[in-house]
C-alpha positions in Angstrom: 0.0 0.0 0.0 1.4 3.4 -1.0 1.0 6.3 1.4 2.2 9.7 0.2 0.8 11.6 3.2 3.1 11.9 6.2 2.6 13.1 9.8 5.2 15.5 11.1 5.1 16.0 14.8 7.0 17.6 17.7 7.3 20.8 15.7 8.2 24.1 17.4 5.1 26.3 17.7 7.0 29.1 15.8 7.4 26.9 12.6 5.4 27.9 9.5 4.1 25.9 6.6 6.9 27.6 4.5 9.5 26.3 7.0 8.1 22.8 6.7 8.0 22.9 2.9 11.6 24.1 2.8 12.7 21.3 5.1 11.1 18.6 3.0 11.3 19.9 -0.5 14.7 18.2 -1.0 12.9 14.9 -0.7 10.6 15.4 -3.7 7.8 17.5 -5.1 5.3 18.4 -2.4 1.6 18.6 -3.2 0.4 20.0 0.1 1.6 21.1 3.5 -1.1 21.5 6.3 0.1 22.9 9.6 -2.6 22.2 12.2 -3.7 25.1 14.3 -5.9 25.7 17.3 -9.4 26.8 16.1 -9.8 29.4 18.8 -6.3 30.9 19.0 -4.9 30.2 15.5 -1.6 29.1 17.1 0.2 26.0 15.9 -0.6 22.7 17.6 2.9 21.4 16.9 2.1 19.0 14.1 1.5 19.0 10.4 0.8 16.8 7.4 2.9 16.8 4.2 1.7 15.1 1.0 4.2 14.3 -1.7 3.5 13.9 -5.4 5.4 10.5 -5.5 5.8 7.6 -3.2 9.6 7.9 -3.6 9.5 11.5 -2.1 7.5 10.3 0.8 9.8 7.4 1.4 12.8 9.7 1.4 11.1 12.1 3.8 10.6 9.3 6.3 14.4 9.4 6.8 14.1 12.9 8.3 12.6 11.3 11.5 14.8 12.6 14.4 16.2 15.6 12.5 16.0 19.0 14.2 13.9 21.9 13.2 14.6 25.0 15.2 16.1 22.9 18.0 13.4 20.2 18.3 13.7 16.6 17.1 10.8 16.0 14.7 8.8 12.9 14.4 8.0 11.7 10.8 5.7 8.8 10.1 3.0 7.7 7.7 -0.2 9.5 8.4 -3.1 7.3 9.7 -6.7 7.8 8.8 -8.9 8.8 11.8 -11.8 6.7 12.9 -15.3 7.9 13.6 -17.2 10.9 12.3 -14.5 13.2 11.0 -12.2 11.7 13.6 -13.7 13.8 16.4 -14.9 12.7 19.7 -18.7 12.6 20.3 -20.1 15.7 22.1 -20.3 15.6 25.8 -23.7 15.4 27.4 
């Protein structure tokens, strides 16, 4: 199974989508970078998703696991699909 979408975690809160794209662009052509932010504050939540045009680019990017971005060791893994309705928890009652 091919998976071109990667999870990138343990990001510094100051990192931007452009910083992430710059870090991973050497691995291959990037289709999309999505830095996840808090809905209320707009601040980074410390993780992102990077989608590559080719499987080869995604495979090469996995080797960046443990590298540093702005002083923090990043986590890079294959993104997993969330279960449930849009992956959200059911509302509290």
